[in-house]
C-alpha positions as CSV (number, residue, x, y, z in Angstrom):
1,M,-14.2,11.8,-5.5
2,P,-13.9,9.8,-2.2
3,S,-11.3,11.0,0.2
4,P,-8.0,9.1,0.4
5,L,-7.0,6.6,3.0
6,I,-3.7,4.7,3.0
7,V,-3.6,1.5,5.1
8,L,-0.3,0.0,6.2
9,L,-0.6,-3.4,7.7
10,G,1.5,-6.4,8.6
11,P,2.5,-8.7,11.4
12,T,4.1,-7.8,14.7
13,A,7.7,-6.7,14.5
14,V,7.8,-6.5,10.7
15,G,8.7,-2.8,10.8
16,K,5.5,-0.8,10.3
17,T,6.3,2.0,12.8
18,E,9.4,3.3,11.0
19,L,8.0,3.0,7.5
20,S,4.7,4.7,8.5
21,L,6.8,7.6,9.9
22,Q,8.8,7.9,6.7
23,L,5.7,7.7,4.5
24,A,3.7,10.2,6.6
25,E,6.6,12.6,6.5
26,R,6.9,12.4,2.8
27,I,3.2,13.0,2.0
28,G,2.4,15.3,4.9
29,G,0.1,12.6,6.4
30,E,-1.0,11.7,9.9
31,I,-1.1,8.3,11.5
32,V,-4.2,6.6,13.0
33,S,-3.2,3.7,15.1
34,A,-5.0,0.4,14.4
35,D,-3.3,-1.5,17.2
36,S,-5.5,-2.5,20.1
37,R,-2.7,-2.4,22.5
38,L,-1.6,1.2,21.8
39,L,-4.8,2.6,23.2
40,Y,-3.7,2.2,26.8
41,R,-1.8,4.7,28.9
42,G,1.0,3.3,31.0
43,M,1.5,0.3,28.6
44,D,4.4,1.6,26.6
45,I,7.3,-0.8,26.5
46,G,5.5,-4.1,26.2
47,T,3.3,-2.7,23.3
48,A,6.3,-1.3,21.3
49,K,4.4,2.0,21.4
50,P,6.0,4.7,19.2
51,T,8.3,6.8,21.4
52,P,7.6,10.4,22.3
53,A,10.3,11.4,19.7
54,E,8.6,9.3,17.0
55,Q,5.2,10.7,17.9
56,A,6.7,14.2,17.6
57,R,7.8,13.5,14.0
58,V,4.2,12.9,12.8
59,P,0.8,13.5,14.4
60,H,-0.6,10.3,15.9
61,H,-4.2,9.4,16.8
62,L,-5.7,6.7,19.0
63,I,-2.6,6.3,21.2
64,D,-2.9,6.7,24.9
65,V,-6.6,7.4,24.9
66,A,-7.7,5.0,27.6
67,D,-6.7,3.5,31.0
68,P,-6.0,-0.2,31.1
69,D,-9.3,-1.0,32.8
70,D,-11.3,0.7,29.9
71,V,-12.5,-1.9,27.5
72,W,-12.7,-1.0,23.8
73,T,-15.0,-2.9,21.5
74,V,-14.5,-3.0,17.7
75,A,-17.5,-0.7,17.4
76,R,-15.9,1.8,19.7
77,F,-12.6,1.7,17.8
78,Q,-14.4,2.1,14.5
79,D,-16.3,5.2,15.7
80,A,-13.1,6.7,17.0
81,A,-11.0,5.9,13.9
82,T,-13.7,7.3,11.6
83,A,-13.8,10.5,13.6
84,A,-10.0,10.8,13.5
85,I,-9.9,10.2,9.7
86,A,-12.6,12.8,9.1
87,D,-10.7,15.3,11.2
88,I,-7.5,14.7,9.2
89,H,-9.4,15.0,5.9
90,R,-10.9,18.3,7.1
91,R,-7.5,19.7,7.5
92,G,-6.4,18.6,4.0
93,K,-4.0,15.9,5.2
94,V,-3.8,12.2,4.2
95,P,-4.6,9.7,7.0
96,L,-2.6,6.5,7.3
97,L,-4.3,3.7,9.2
98,V,-1.4,1.7,10.6
99,G,-1.4,-1.5,12.6
100,G,-1.7,-5.2,13.0
101,T,-5.1,-5.6,14.6
102,G,-7.1,-7.2,11.8
103,Q,-10.5,-6.6,13.2
104,Y,-9.8,-3.0,13.7
105,I,-8.4,-2.5,10.1
106,W,-11.2,-4.4,8.3
107,A,-13.9,-2.8,10.4
108,V,-12.8,0.6,8.9
109,V,-11.8,-0.5,5.4
110,E,-14.9,-2.7,4.8
111,G,-17.4,-0.5,6.8
112,W,-18.5,-3.2,9.2
113,Q,-21.9,-2.5,10.7
114,V,-21.0,-3.7,14.2
115,P,-23.8,-4.1,16.7
116,R,-24.0,-1.1,18.9
117,V,-25.4,-3.0,21.9
118,P,-24.3,-1.4,25.1
119,P,-22.3,-3.8,27.4
120,R,-24.4,-5.4,30.1
121,P,-21.9,-6.1,32.9
122,E,-24.1,-8.5,34.8
123,L,-24.9,-10.6,31.8
124,R,-21.3,-10.5,30.6
125,A,-20.0,-11.5,34.1
126,A,-22.4,-14.5,34.1
127,L,-21.3,-15.6,30.7
128,E,-17.6,-15.2,31.6
129,R,-18.2,-17.4,34.8
130,W,-19.9,-19.9,32.6
131,G,-17.0,-19.9,30.1
132,R,-14.5,-20.4,32.9
133,A,-16.5,-23.2,34.3
134,I,-16.9,-25.2,31.1
135,G,-14.0,-23.9,29.2
136,P,-13.7,-21.5,26.2
137,E,-14.1,-24.2,23.6
138,A,-17.3,-25.6,25.2
139,L,-18.8,-22.1,25.4
140,H,-17.8,-21.6,21.8
141,A,-19.7,-24.8,21.0
142,R,-22.8,-23.3,22.6
143,L,-22.4,-20.2,20.4
144,A,-22.1,-22.4,17.3
145,R,-25.5,-23.9,18.0
146,L,-27.1,-20.5,18.3
147,D,-25.2,-18.7,15.5
148,P,-22.9,-20.9,13.4
149,E,-21.9,-18.0,11.2
150,A,-20.7,-15.9,14.1
151,A,-18.9,-18.9,15.7
152,A,-17.0,-19.6,12.4
153,R,-15.4,-16.1,12.7
154,I,-14.2,-16.5,16.3
155,L,-11.4,-18.8,17.5
156,P,-12.7,-21.3,20.0
157,S,-10.0,-20.2,22.4
158,N,-11.1,-16.6,22.3
159,L,-13.4,-16.4,25.4
160,R,-13.8,-12.6,25.3
161,R,-15.2,-12.5,21.7
162,T,-17.4,-15.6,22.3
163,V,-18.8,-13.9,25.4
164,R,-19.5,-10.7,23.5
165,A,-21.3,-12.6,20.7
166,L,-23.5,-14.4,23.2
167,E,-24.1,-11.2,25.1
168,V,-25.4,-9.5,22.0
169,I,-27.6,-12.5,21.1
170,F,-29.1,-12.7,24.6
171,A,-29.6,-8.9,24.8
172,T,-31.3,-8.5,21.4
173,G,-32.8,-11.9,20.7
174,R,-31.2,-11.8,17.3
175,R,-28.2,-13.7,15.9
176,F,-24.9,-11.8,16.3
177,S,-24.0,-12.5,12.6
178,A,-27.3,-10.9,11.4
179,Q,-26.2,-7.7,13.0
180,Q,-22.8,-7.7,11.3
181,R,-23.2,-6.3,7.8
182,K,-20.9,-4.2,5.6
183,Q,-21.3,-0.8,4.0
184,P,-18.4,0.5,1.9
185,P,-16.9,3.5,3.6
186,P,-16.6,6.9,1.8
187,Y,-12.8,6.5,1.1
188,D,-10.5,5.8,-1.8
189,I,-8.3,3.2,-0.2
190,L,-4.8,2.0,-0.9
191,I,-3.7,-1.0,1.2
192,L,0.0,-1.6,1.6
193,G,1.3,-4.7,3.4
194,L,4.7,-5.5,4.8
195,T,6.2,-8.9,5.0
196,R,9.5,-10.7,5.9
197,P,10.6,-14.3,5.8
198,R,9.4,-16.3,8.7
199,A,12.9,-17.0,10.2
200,E,13.8,-13.3,9.9
201,L,10.5,-12.2,11.5
202,H,11.0,-14.7,14.4
203,A,14.5,-13.4,15.0
204,R,13.2,-9.8,15.1
205,I,10.5,-10.9,17.6
206,D,13.0,-12.5,19.9
207,A,15.3,-9.5,19.7
208,R,12.5,-7.1,20.4
209,I,11.3,-9.1,23.5
210,Q,14.9,-8.9,24.9
211,A,15.1,-5.2,24.2
212,M,11.8,-4.6,25.9
213,L,13.0,-6.4,29.0
214,E,16.2,-4.4,29.0
215,A,14.2,-1.2,28.7
216,G,12.2,-1.9,31.9
217,W,9.2,-4.0,30.8
218,L,9.1,-5.8,34.2
219,D,9.0,-2.5,36.0
220,E,6.2,-1.4,33.8
221,V,4.1,-4.4,34.6
222,R,4.9,-4.0,38.3
223,R,3.8,-0.4,38.3
224,L,0.5,-1.4,36.6
225,L,-0.2,-4.1,39.2
226,E,0.7,-1.7,42.1
227,A,-1.7,0.8,40.6
228,G,-4.5,-1.7,41.1
229,Y,-5.0,-3.0,37.6
230,S,-6.2,-6.6,37.8
231,P,-4.4,-9.3,35.8
232,D,-7.8,-10.4,34.6
233,L,-8.4,-7.2,32.6
234,P,-8.3,-7.8,28.8
235,A,-5.4,-5.2,28.5
236,M,-3.4,-7.0,31.3
237,S,-3.9,-10.4,29.8
238,G,-2.2,-9.3,26.6
239,I,0.9,-10.9,25.2
240,G,3.8,-10.4,27.7
241,Y,1.8,-8.7,30.4
242,A,0.1,-11.9,31.5
243,E,3.4,-13.9,31.5
244,L,5.4,-11.2,33.3
245,T,2.6,-10.9,35.9
246,A,2.9,-14.7,36.4
247,Y,6.6,-14.3,37.0
248,L,6.2,-11.4,39.4
249,Q,3.6,-13.5,41.4
250,G,6.1,-16.3,41.6
251,Q,4.2,-18.7,39.4
252,I,6.9,-19.2,36.7
253,S,10.5,-18.4,36.2
254,L,11.6,-15.4,34.1
255,A,13.1,-17.7,31.5
256,E,9.8,-19.6,31.2
257,A,7.9,-16.3,31.0
258,V,10.1,-15.3,28.0
259,R,9.6,-18.6,26.3
260,Q,5.9,-18.3,26.7
261,I,5.9,-14.7,25.3
262,Q,7.9,-15.9,22.3
263,R,5.5,-18.8,21.6
264,R,2.4,-16.7,22.1
265,T,3.8,-13.9,19.8
266,R,4.5,-16.4,17.1
267,R,1.0,-17.8,17.4
268,F,-0.4,-14.3,17.2
269,V,1.6,-13.7,14.0
270,R,0.0,-16.7,12.4
271,R,-3.4,-15.4,13.3
272,Q,-2.4,-12.1,11.7
273,A,-1.6,-14.0,8.6
274,N,-5.2,-15.2,8.5
275,W,-6.5,-11.7,8.7
276,F,-4.0,-10.4,6.1
277,K,-3.9,-13.1,3.5
278,A,-1.0,-13.1,1.1
279,D,-3.3,-13.7,-1.9
280,D,-5.7,-10.9,-1.0
281,P,-5.9,-8.8,-4.2
282,R,-6.6,-5.6,-2.2
283,I,-3.2,-5.7,-0.6
284,H,0.0,-4.5,-2.3
285,W,2.7,-6.5,-0.5
286,Y,6.3,-5.3,-0.1
287,R,9.4,-6.9,1.6
288,A,10.3,-4.8,4.6
289,G,13.8,-3.5,4.5
290,A,16.1,-0.5,4.1
291,N,14.6,0.5,0.7
292,T,10.9,-0.3,1.3
293,L,9.8,3.3,1.0
294,E,11.3,3.7,-2.4
295,A,9.9,0.4,-3.5
296,L,6.4,1.3,-2.7
297,W,6.6,5.0,-3.5
298,P,5.5,4.6,-7.2
299,T,2.3,2.9,-6.0
300,V,1.6,5.6,-3.4
301,E,2.4,8.4,-5.9
302,T,0.0,7.0,-8.5
303,F,-2.7,6.7,-5.9
304,L,-2.2,10.3,-4.7
305,Q,-2.1,11.7,-8.3
306,R,-5.6,10.3,-9.0
307,Q,-6.9,12.3,-6.1
308,G,-6.5,15.4,-8.3
């Protein structure tokens, strides 16, 4: 019988953290983070990282495992998550893969065979310069000519992923899409999804941004910049960090930074909806709220009972 894996996914600010803690406590599970922002040390407030008290309630994995200038690929995450899941299984516990980074979740759930091509810094730098010179969309159009299938999976505005696809193509002489295959992983998987009405989710996003600012988010960004981390790093260009950096550098007002963070977060939530489709038959959807654990518990209980 394949080993169990429970996945809890959903958009930013929907309430995954608290529910994952409640569920893990009930089943004696451990949490494997599938959030690309939680990897980085020193980026706590702006990523809504589980607090030390929350992490003390349940063992967590893949949180605070890298410095902000350490770039993680999907392949690297997949390897680390697979190792963490195997370790949890060896100890007789149930792993919960929790997060909102669609690529990370499906890479594990679907067993993506991601190209293991080592980064080539000089080639990558050249492609990034080219992308900045002609614009992300124009570079994406170049990728579409070389590999239409890969280009169809990447947003034209996502320069980093476009560059990585071109880097693999130029390094290997093969299409990036030809190196992206799937092999079902050795897990029995239950996928739980959390949802809220759009207006409610937007209100929660706005409230969370305000709470982060009151908790010292600006000071967190200032400390990272003073530590020498470049605003151009992928981690530092994440939602909120880029806008607050622009404010600290005198480029925009704080009010404008907040407005941009709100707009960018809402766009990100829409992209998450594309990764986690409401009609995906694999996902058991539940309305997030005070009684969500009890609502989904029969599904979880049935899943665990079939593990024997």
